[in-house]
C-alpha positions as CSV (number, residue, x, y, z in Angstrom):
1,M,55.3,-80.2,74.6
2,N,58.6,-79.5,72.8
3,I,60.8,-81.6,70.8
4,L,64.7,-82.0,70.8
5,F,65.6,-83.9,67.8
6,I,69.2,-84.8,67.8
7,M,71.1,-86.1,64.9
8,Y,74.8,-87.2,65.0
9,D,76.4,-87.5,61.3
10,Q,77.8,-91.0,60.6
11,L,77.1,-92.5,64.1
12,R,76.9,-96.4,63.7
13,F,74.4,-98.2,65.3
14,D,76.6,-100.5,67.3
15,Y,78.8,-97.6,68.7
16,L,77.1,-97.0,71.9
17,S,77.2,-99.0,75.4
18,C,73.5,-99.4,75.4
19,A,73.9,-101.2,72.1
20,G,76.6,-103.8,73.5
21,H,79.7,-102.0,72.1
22,P,83.0,-103.7,74.3
23,H,85.0,-100.8,75.0
24,L,82.9,-97.4,74.1
25,E,81.0,-96.2,77.2
26,T,78.2,-93.7,76.4
27,P,76.3,-93.3,79.9
28,N,74.2,-90.3,78.4
29,F,73.0,-92.2,75.3
30,D,72.1,-95.0,78.0
31,R,70.6,-92.4,80.2
32,V,68.1,-91.6,77.4
33,A,67.7,-95.3,76.5
34,A,66.8,-95.8,80.2
35,M,64.3,-92.9,80.2
36,G,62.4,-94.0,77.0
37,V,62.4,-96.6,74.3
38,R,65.5,-97.8,72.0
39,F,64.5,-99.0,68.6
40,T,66.8,-101.9,67.7
41,N,65.7,-102.3,64.0
42,A,65.8,-98.6,62.5
43,Y,66.9,-98.2,58.9
44,V,67.6,-95.2,57.0
45,Q,65.7,-94.4,53.4
46,S,69.2,-93.8,51.8
47,P,72.7,-94.4,53.2
48,I,73.9,-91.1,52.0
49,C,73.8,-87.7,53.9
50,G,71.5,-85.2,51.7
51,A,69.3,-88.0,50.7
52,S,68.8,-89.6,54.1
53,R,68.3,-86.2,55.7
54,M,65.7,-85.1,53.1
55,C,63.8,-88.3,54.1
56,F,64.0,-87.2,57.7
57,Y,62.7,-83.8,57.0
58,T,59.8,-84.7,54.8
59,G,58.9,-88.1,55.9
60,R,58.9,-89.3,52.3
61,Y,60.8,-91.9,50.6
62,A,64.0,-90.8,48.5
63,S,62.0,-91.4,45.2
64,S,59.0,-89.4,46.3
65,H,60.9,-86.2,47.3
66,G,63.5,-86.5,44.4
67,A,66.6,-85.2,46.4
68,Q,68.6,-88.6,46.1
69,W,72.3,-87.5,46.3
70,N,74.3,-85.0,48.2
71,G,73.9,-81.3,46.5
72,F,70.6,-82.5,44.5
73,P,68.0,-79.7,45.5
74,L,65.1,-80.5,47.5
75,R,62.4,-79.1,45.1
76,V,60.2,-76.1,46.2
77,G,56.8,-76.9,47.6
78,E,57.9,-80.1,49.0
79,Q,56.4,-80.0,52.6
80,T,58.6,-80.4,55.5
81,L,58.5,-80.7,59.2
82,G,58.6,-77.1,59.3
83,D,55.3,-76.9,57.4
84,H,53.5,-79.6,59.3
85,L,54.4,-78.0,62.7
86,R,53.8,-74.7,62.4
87,R,50.3,-75.7,61.5
88,L,50.0,-76.9,64.7
89,G,51.4,-74.2,66.5
90,M,55.1,-75.4,67.1
91,G,58.2,-73.6,65.6
92,C,60.5,-75.6,63.7
93,W,64.3,-74.6,64.2
94,L,67.7,-75.7,62.9
95,I,71.0,-75.6,64.7
96,G,73.7,-77.2,63.0
97,K,73.6,-79.3,59.8
98,T,71.5,-80.0,57.0
99,H,73.4,-80.9,53.9
100,M,70.7,-79.5,51.7
101,K,70.8,-77.4,48.7
102,A,68.2,-75.0,47.6
103,D,66.2,-75.3,44.5
104,A,67.6,-71.7,43.3
105,E,65.8,-72.3,39.8
106,G,62.7,-73.4,41.3
107,M,62.6,-70.5,43.7
108,A,63.3,-68.1,40.8
109,R,60.7,-69.3,38.5
110,L,58.2,-68.8,41.6
111,G,59.6,-65.5,42.3
112,L,60.6,-66.5,46.0
113,A,63.3,-64.1,47.2
114,P,66.0,-66.0,49.1
115,D,65.8,-63.1,52.0
116,S,62.1,-63.5,52.2
117,E,60.4,-65.7,55.0
118,I,59.3,-68.4,52.8
119,G,62.3,-68.4,50.5
120,A,64.5,-68.7,53.8
121,R,62.4,-71.6,54.9
122,Q,62.5,-73.2,51.3
123,A,66.7,-72.8,51.2
124,E,66.8,-74.3,54.7
125,C,64.7,-77.7,54.5
126,G,61.5,-75.8,56.1
127,F,63.5,-74.8,59.3
128,D,64.0,-71.2,60.6
129,A,67.6,-71.3,61.3
130,W,69.0,-70.6,64.5
131,V,72.4,-71.3,63.2
132,R,73.2,-73.4,60.0
133,D,76.9,-75.0,59.4
134,D,77.2,-78.1,57.3
135,G,80.7,-78.4,58.7
136,L,82.6,-79.4,55.4
137,W,84.7,-76.1,54.9
138,A,87.3,-77.9,52.6
139,E,89.3,-75.6,50.4
140,G,91.0,-76.6,47.3
141,P,92.5,-74.9,43.9
142,D,88.8,-74.0,42.8
143,G,87.8,-72.6,46.3
144,F,85.6,-73.9,48.8
145,Y,83.5,-76.6,48.8
146,D,80.7,-75.1,50.7
147,E,80.3,-71.6,49.2
148,K,78.4,-70.1,52.2
149,R,79.7,-68.2,55.1
150,S,80.9,-70.5,58.2
151,P,79.3,-69.6,61.4
152,Y,81.9,-71.8,63.3
153,N,84.9,-70.3,61.4
154,E,83.4,-66.6,62.5
155,Y,83.1,-68.0,66.0
156,L,86.9,-69.6,66.0
157,K,88.0,-66.1,64.6
158,S,86.2,-64.6,67.6
159,K,88.1,-66.7,70.1
160,G,91.7,-65.8,68.4
161,Y,92.0,-68.6,66.0
162,D,93.8,-66.7,62.9
163,G,93.4,-67.3,59.2
164,E,90.7,-67.8,56.7
165,N,89.7,-71.2,57.4
166,P,90.3,-72.2,61.3
167,W,87.8,-75.0,60.4
168,A,90.6,-76.7,58.6
169,D,93.8,-75.4,60.2
170,Y,92.8,-75.8,64.0
171,A,89.4,-77.8,64.7
172,N,90.5,-80.6,61.7
173,A,94.1,-80.6,62.2
174,G,96.9,-81.5,64.5
175,V,100.5,-80.6,64.7
176,S,103.5,-82.4,63.3
177,D,107.0,-80.9,63.3
178,H,105.5,-77.3,63.7
179,Q,103.7,-78.1,60.7
180,I,99.7,-78.4,60.3
181,A,99.0,-82.0,60.3
182,S,95.4,-82.3,58.4
183,G,92.7,-84.5,59.3
184,W,92.2,-85.1,55.9
185,M,95.2,-87.7,56.0
186,F,94.4,-90.5,57.9
187,R,97.8,-91.0,59.4
188,N,97.1,-87.9,61.6
189,A,93.8,-89.2,63.0
190,D,95.6,-90.2,66.3
191,K,97.0,-86.8,67.0
192,P,95.1,-84.5,69.0
193,A,93.2,-81.6,67.1
194,N,95.1,-78.4,67.8
195,I,91.9,-76.7,69.3
196,R,90.8,-76.3,72.8
197,E,88.1,-78.8,73.5
198,E,85.4,-76.3,74.7
199,D,86.1,-74.4,71.1
200,S,85.6,-77.7,68.9
201,E,82.5,-78.2,66.8
202,T,80.4,-80.6,69.3
203,P,80.7,-78.3,72.2
204,W,80.0,-75.3,70.2
205,L,76.8,-76.7,68.6
206,T,76.0,-77.9,72.1
207,S,76.3,-74.2,73.5
208,E,74.1,-72.8,70.6
209,A,71.5,-75.3,71.4
210,I,71.3,-74.3,75.3
211,A,71.2,-70.7,73.8
212,F,68.2,-71.3,71.8
213,M,66.2,-73.1,74.3
214,A,67.0,-70.2,76.9
215,Q,65.3,-67.7,74.9
216,A,62.8,-70.1,73.5
217,K,59.0,-69.0,74.6
218,E,56.3,-70.8,72.4
219,P,56.6,-74.4,71.8
220,W,59.3,-75.5,69.6
221,C,61.0,-78.5,67.5
222,A,64.6,-78.0,67.5
223,H,66.8,-80.1,65.2
224,L,70.1,-80.3,66.9
225,S,72.2,-81.6,63.9
226,Y,75.8,-82.3,64.9
227,I,78.7,-82.3,62.6
228,K,80.5,-85.3,64.2
229,P,81.4,-87.9,64.2
230,H,81.7,-87.7,60.6
231,W,85.1,-87.2,59.0
232,P,87.8,-85.8,59.4
233,Y,88.7,-88.3,61.8
234,I,90.6,-86.1,64.3
235,V,89.4,-85.0,67.8
236,P,90.7,-82.6,70.5
237,P,92.1,-83.7,73.7
238,P,91.8,-85.6,76.0
239,Y,89.5,-87.5,73.5
240,H,92.5,-88.5,71.2
241,A,94.0,-90.5,73.9
242,M,91.1,-92.2,75.5
243,F,91.2,-95.3,72.9
244,G,94.0,-97.3,71.1
245,P,94.4,-100.0,68.5
246,N,93.7,-102.4,71.2
247,H,90.1,-101.0,71.2
248,V,89.9,-101.6,67.4
249,P,87.7,-104.5,66.6
250,A,88.7,-107.2,63.8
251,P,87.1,-106.1,60.9
252,T,83.7,-107.7,60.0
253,R,84.7,-109.1,56.6
254,H,85.4,-112.6,55.0
255,P,87.1,-113.4,51.7
256,V,84.1,-115.1,50.4
257,E,82.7,-111.5,49.8
258,R,85.2,-110.9,47.1
259,E,84.4,-114.2,45.3
260,D,82.1,-113.7,42.1
261,A,81.0,-110.3,44.2
262,H,78.2,-108.4,42.6
263,P,79.6,-105.8,40.0
264,V,78.3,-103.0,42.2
265,F,79.6,-104.2,45.2
266,G,82.8,-105.1,43.4
267,A,83.2,-101.8,42.2
268,Y,82.9,-100.3,45.6
269,M,85.4,-102.6,47.5
270,E,87.9,-101.4,44.6
271,N,87.5,-97.6,45.3
272,R,90.2,-95.4,47.2
273,I,88.2,-95.3,50.2
274,A,87.7,-99.0,50.5
275,Q,91.2,-99.6,49.8
276,A,92.2,-97.2,52.4
277,F,90.3,-99.0,55.0
278,Q,91.4,-102.4,54.1
279,R,94.7,-101.1,55.7
280,D,95.1,-102.1,59.4
281,E,97.2,-99.3,60.1
282,V,94.4,-96.9,58.9
283,R,91.9,-98.6,61.0
284,D,94.3,-98.6,63.8
285,K,94.3,-94.6,63.6
286,V,90.8,-93.8,62.5
287,I,88.5,-96.0,64.8
288,P,90.0,-94.8,68.0
289,A,89.6,-91.3,66.5
290,Y,85.9,-92.0,65.6
291,M,85.4,-93.4,69.1
292,G,86.6,-90.2,70.7
293,L,84.5,-88.3,68.8
294,I,81.6,-90.4,70.0
295,K,82.8,-89.9,73.5
296,Q,82.9,-86.2,73.1
297,C,79.3,-86.3,71.7
298,D,78.1,-88.5,74.6
299,D,79.6,-85.8,77.2
300,Q,78.1,-83.0,75.3
301,L,74.9,-84.8,75.6
302,G,75.2,-84.8,79.1
303,R,75.5,-81.2,79.1
304,L,72.0,-80.8,77.4
305,L,70.3,-83.4,79.6
306,D,71.5,-81.5,82.6
307,H,70.6,-78.2,81.4
308,L,66.9,-79.6,80.7
309,E,66.9,-81.1,84.1
310,K,68.2,-77.7,85.8
311,T,65.5,-75.5,84.0
312,G,62.7,-78.3,84.5
313,R,62.2,-78.7,80.8
314,L,63.2,-82.4,81.0
315,K,59.5,-83.2,82.0
316,D,58.1,-81.2,79.0
317,T,60.6,-82.0,76.2
318,M,60.6,-85.2,74.0
319,I,64.1,-86.3,72.9
320,V,65.1,-88.1,69.9
321,L,68.8,-89.6,69.3
322,T,69.5,-90.8,65.9
323,S,72.0,-90.5,62.8
324,D,71.6,-90.1,59.1
325,H,73.5,-93.2,58.2
326,G,76.3,-95.4,59.5
327,D,80.3,-95.9,58.8
328,Y,81.6,-99.1,57.3
329,L,85.0,-98.2,59.0
330,G,86.7,-101.4,57.0
331,D,83.7,-104.0,57.6
332,H,82.7,-105.8,54.2
333,W,86.0,-104.5,52.7
334,L,84.4,-101.1,52.5
335,G,84.9,-97.5,53.9
336,E,82.2,-94.5,54.2
337,K,78.4,-95.5,53.7
338,D,76.8,-96.1,50.4
339,L,75.4,-99.8,50.3
340,F,73.2,-101.8,52.6
341,H,75.1,-103.9,54.9
342,E,74.0,-103.2,58.5
343,P,76.9,-101.0,59.5
344,S,76.0,-98.5,56.8
345,V,71.9,-98.3,56.7
346,K,70.9,-99.3,60.1
347,V,71.1,-96.5,62.6
348,P,70.5,-95.6,66.6
349,M,67.1,-94.4,67.5
350,I,66.2,-93.7,70.9
351,V,63.0,-91.7,71.9
352,Y,62.0,-90.4,75.1
353,D,58.5,-89.3,75.6
354,P,57.9,-87.5,79.1
355,R,54.4,-87.8,79.1
356,T,52.8,-90.5,81.5
357,R,51.2,-92.5,78.5
358,A,54.7,-93.7,77.8
359,D,55.7,-94.8,81.5
360,A,55.2,-98.5,80.5
361,T,57.9,-98.5,78.1
362,R,60.7,-96.7,79.8
363,G,64.2,-98.4,79.6
364,T,62.8,-101.1,77.3
365,T,63.7,-101.8,73.4
366,C,61.4,-102.4,70.5
367,D,62.7,-104.6,67.4
368,A,59.7,-103.5,65.1
369,L,61.0,-102.5,61.8
370,V,61.3,-98.7,61.7
371,E,62.0,-96.3,59.1
372,S,63.7,-92.8,59.5
373,I,60.6,-91.3,57.9
374,D,58.5,-92.6,60.9
375,L,59.9,-89.7,62.8
376,A,58.1,-87.0,60.9
377,A,54.8,-88.9,61.5
378,T,55.8,-89.2,65.1
379,F,56.5,-85.4,65.5
380,V,53.2,-84.5,64.0
381,E,51.3,-86.8,66.3
382,A,53.4,-85.8,69.3
383,A,52.4,-82.1,68.6
384,G,48.6,-83.1,68.5
385,G,47.9,-83.3,64.9
386,T,46.6,-85.8,62.5
387,V,49.3,-87.4,60.2
388,P,48.6,-86.4,56.5
389,D,49.3,-89.9,55.4
390,H,48.9,-88.8,51.9
391,I,51.9,-86.5,52.2
392,I,54.2,-88.3,55.1
393,E,54.9,-91.8,54.2
394,G,55.9,-92.8,57.6
395,R,54.2,-94.1,60.7
396,S,53.9,-92.7,64.0
397,L,56.1,-94.6,66.7
398,L,54.1,-93.0,69.5
399,P,51.8,-96.7,69.8
400,W,55.0,-98.5,70.4
401,L,56.1,-95.7,73.2
402,R,52.6,-96.4,74.6
403,G,53.2,-100.3,75.0
404,E,50.7,-100.7,72.2
405,R,51.3,-103.4,69.4
406,P,50.0,-101.5,66.2
407,A,49.5,-103.0,63.0
408,W,52.9,-102.5,61.3
409,R,54.9,-102.9,58.1
410,D,56.6,-106.3,57.2
411,F,59.8,-104.7,55.6
412,V,61.7,-101.9,55.1
413,I,63.0,-99.8,52.2
414,S,66.3,-98.1,51.3
415,E,67.4,-96.5,48.1
416,Y,70.7,-95.3,47.0
417,D,71.2,-93.1,43.8
418,Y,74.8,-93.7,43.0
419,S,74.7,-91.9,39.4
420,A,77.2,-89.2,40.7
421,T,80.0,-91.5,41.6
422,G,83.0,-92.9,39.9
423,Q,81.5,-96.4,40.5
424,A,78.6,-95.6,38.0
425,V,81.4,-94.5,35.4
426,K,83.4,-97.4,35.9
427,L,80.3,-99.8,35.4
428,G,79.3,-97.9,32.4
429,V,75.8,-97.4,33.9
430,A,73.6,-94.6,32.8
431,P,72.6,-91.9,35.3
432,R,69.1,-93.1,35.2
433,D,70.1,-96.5,35.7
434,A,72.7,-96.0,38.7
435,R,70.2,-96.8,41.3
436,L,70.0,-99.4,44.0
437,F,67.1,-100.5,46.2
438,M,66.8,-102.5,49.4
439,V,64.2,-104.5,50.7
440,Y,64.6,-106.1,54.0
441,D,61.8,-108.1,56.0
442,G,63.7,-108.7,59.2
443,R,65.4,-111.8,57.9
444,F,66.2,-111.8,54.3
445,K,67.7,-108.7,52.7
446,L,67.6,-108.0,48.9
447,M,69.6,-105.7,46.9
448,H,68.3,-105.1,43.5
449,A,70.4,-102.9,41.2
450,E,69.0,-101.4,38.1
451,G,71.0,-101.7,34.9
452,G,70.4,-105.3,34.2
453,F,72.6,-106.7,37.1
454,R,71.5,-109.8,39.5
455,P,70.5,-109.0,42.9
456,M,72.2,-109.6,46.2
457,L,70.4,-111.7,49.0
458,F,71.3,-112.1,52.5
459,D,70.0,-114.2,55.6
460,L,70.7,-112.5,58.5
461,D,69.1,-115.4,60.8
462,T,71.9,-117.6,59.5
463,D,74.4,-115.2,58.2
464,P,74.1,-111.9,60.8
465,E,77.7,-110.8,59.6
466,E,76.3,-110.4,55.8
467,F,78.9,-112.4,54.4
468,H,77.4,-115.2,52.0
469,D,75.6,-113.5,49.2
470,L,72.7,-116.2,48.6
471,A,72.0,-115.0,45.0
472,K,75.4,-116.1,43.6
473,A,74.6,-119.4,43.2
474,G,70.9,-119.1,41.6
475,T,69.5,-120.5,44.8
476,H,66.7,-119.4,47.0
477,E,64.5,-118.2,44.1
478,A,61.4,-118.5,46.3
479,E,62.6,-115.9,48.7
480,I,64.0,-113.5,45.9
481,A,60.5,-113.8,44.0
482,R,59.0,-113.1,47.6
483,L,61.0,-109.9,48.1
484,Y,60.9,-108.6,44.7
485,E,56.9,-108.7,45.2
486,M,57.5,-106.6,48.4
487,L,59.6,-104.1,46.3
488,S,57.0,-104.3,43.4
489,R,54.2,-103.6,46.3
490,W,56.1,-100.7,47.6
491,G,56.8,-99.2,43.9
492,R,53.1,-99.3,43.3
493,R,52.5,-97.1,46.5
494,M,50.6,-93.6,46.3
495,S,53.2,-91.3,46.5
496,Q,52.6,-88.1,44.5
497,R,48.9,-87.4,45.3
498,V,50.0,-85.0,48.1
499,T,47.5,-82.2,47.3
500,M,44.5,-84.3,48.3
501,S,43.8,-86.6,51.3
502,D,41.7,-89.7,51.3
503,A,39.4,-88.0,53.4
504,D,39.4,-84.9,50.9
505,I,38.4,-87.5,48.2
506,D,35.6,-89.2,50.3
507,A,34.2,-85.9,50.9
508,K,34.4,-84.9,47.4
509,R,32.6,-87.8,46.0
510,G,28.9,-86.8,44.6
511,A,29.6,-83.2,45.3
512,S,29.3,-82.3,41.6
513,L,25.7,-84.2,41.5
514,R,24.6,-81.8,44.2
515,R,26.2,-78.7,42.1
516,G,24.1,-79.5,39.1
517,I,26.5,-81.7,37.1
518,L,23.9,-84.6,36.0
519,P,25.4,-86.3,32.8
520,F,24.3,-89.6,31.4
521,L,20.6,-89.4,32.6
522,Y,17.8,-90.5,30.4
523,D,14.7,-88.8,32.2
524,G,16.1,-88.0,35.3
525,A,14.4,-90.6,37.3
526,E,17.8,-92.1,37.7
527,V,18.5,-89.9,40.7
528,P,16.8,-88.1,43.8
529,G,14.2,-85.5,42.5
530,E,16.2,-82.7,44.7
531,L,19.2,-83.0,42.1
532,T,16.9,-82.2,39.2
533,E,14.8,-79.5,40.7
534,K,16.5,-76.7,39.2
535,Y,16.2,-78.3,35.8
536,R,12.4,-78.7,36.0
537,G,9.2,-76.2,35.6
538,P,7.5,-74.0,33.4
539,V,9.2,-72.1,30.5
540,R,9.4,-68.7,31.4
541,Q,10.5,-67.4,27.9
542,R,10.4,-68.6,24.2
543,H,13.5,-67.5,22.3
544,V,13.2,-70.1,19.3
545,A,10.0,-71.6,17.6
546,G,9.2,-75.1,18.6
547,E,6.8,-77.9,18.6
548,E,4.4,-77.6,21.3
549,E,4.2,-80.8,23.9
550,A,1.5,-83.1,23.2
């Protein structure tokens, strides 16, 4: 069996028709949901691109792998999907984005050349790269944000687009009065991107995925990691005109959220991103473009599904659809992601298993509390392996796909290290204290902030919009204490003993006795005779004078 692991960058869980969106039709997402299981309570382990992706790729929490912000390197030696799957005879390939920075210092310390096979895999989150493009070819006075060469830019140049950075000049810009209308400016979000639709980022990556599958001979896991619908919010025709302000929902926000707001929440509500999305004219332009980008993603998913069906690979390819985090889009007075409200930390997750053992659950939903790290465990088991649970902290979803009711977690965790942000500076929080934690038990959601701040608490049964922070009034102390106990239990988990499994330890117990390490004995009668056999018998030579035994 093969695995097609598709990730869409910044796709909200509720912007799919199978999830109930009132205007956006996504028939191909729905098609996969009808073939498999849609998990309705899936949460990422960090609501920021790089940290979240490293959780997906390692199957480990952010505080376990340590790469907790964009540009924080994943340390050399951290095991990834590629390491686990190659041991099982399955290749692991990247097509698109990872938002990962290599641990160059660690590689140099160990003498790993970046152009060696091991070095290249270390630099690509453990993947073999079919094509890597992180899709942020921004350029300013100090040069490019991403210093690597852009394969997508080279593709555009081969198609006749001029300039050094056609990603910025064409794929993510419109035209206004014969001038470049950059997608970085929200006022341009309703303009058509100045690019032929078939040359834009999403179709390009789809074509790369089809090319990869056409040449693949051995079992593979292909991580098709789309750049969109992440900003810049601008989309080529005809998608730019499919939706308008009449399709923009009212923002999910309430004035009570701004009253005695938690200091961290308050700092985020005051940043530039949030202030932009608090403006109706911004949402009226951005959200239709965001929906158009998703509609294009759905159409390109249809291309992939049709290819798999035409080539007969649909019957032997597991398909996973998910996202690295959501997008506030003005909800809760915020833009972007960062905090732990549902639009940010909850993601779509749809899994299709072609094998007959999953027939009973096709077209169903599952409301179990799922974490993004569960996919690594799922892929290992799907490839025929045993999940190394001393390394991978997630749990396989295959029992749910088989219609079973496995013993399961009673809470999910997410973490956010905001030390690199302006909010940490504004609050005067030291980098090591600029950390947030979420624990959610399916009803109550607690946010803990290091640095001496009070917690936040929401009851999603009575307040599904998460407007009323119950911790403001100092009430609900029992619920807060209960959730803190869950967080404490999680914090005490075994997470760093990755070189020895429980089975290794069981096998090791007593081994030293059988190899002659016999401390603390008085006369040897305390242990079986075979263990002392090598230490008994007649003396063969005398090298010192001593008293003869009586």
